[in-house]
Steps between C-alpha positions, in 0.01 A plus 500: 500500500400782267666507159580827320297454184683763295632346179319168561243336277199303632388152397227286654560121503237269644335784695829627656653831410870508425731787411788464265788686325793400287844627445772404262516139592300463828123478537349563848151398599352607836199419710403725791314270742678282605813677366674304231748560223596290197821596317548351159822521309341471159761611255832656453590607149836664464487852356722784390463646850692197642807553285698663783342298776738206549285350769205460261722395208624203695144367559443189293147422623313683217130443487264501209327825434142504626227763491347591832123472446208456739483131403866459590440665837209267561725200421755627752239528774337165425843330497588658832170382648563150364826504705296576815603867513255703706710771663862609535762513224537256216773515235445349157681482166332461168725331252435263211124560538504363864484652841746383763498587870830656603427639847226453757 
C-alpha cells in the first residue's frame, strides 16, 4: 500500500524506513512494506482553545508534556517491535515515561 508522503517526516531505524507525523496529541508512525501504523497518544495539555470544548474539558487523563524528537520516534518504533508488531495497526499511550499497548 502506497502512503501519501506529503507532510510526513522520514526516520530510519535498524535499516527500515518509517514515516511519521504528529498532531496536537497523537503521533502516527507508518511503514510501507508491509503496511503498518503505530498511533501514540503522547500528551494532552489543556489549552485556551479548549475553553469552550466541554468534551475536552471533561477529560481527566492528562499526560505529561513531551517533545517529539527523532530519539522519541526511535523509542516508539523499538517498543512496538518489542511487542512483536510487524504490520497492521498498533495503538499506544505514553504516560508517566512508559509506553502501554492500548489496541492491536
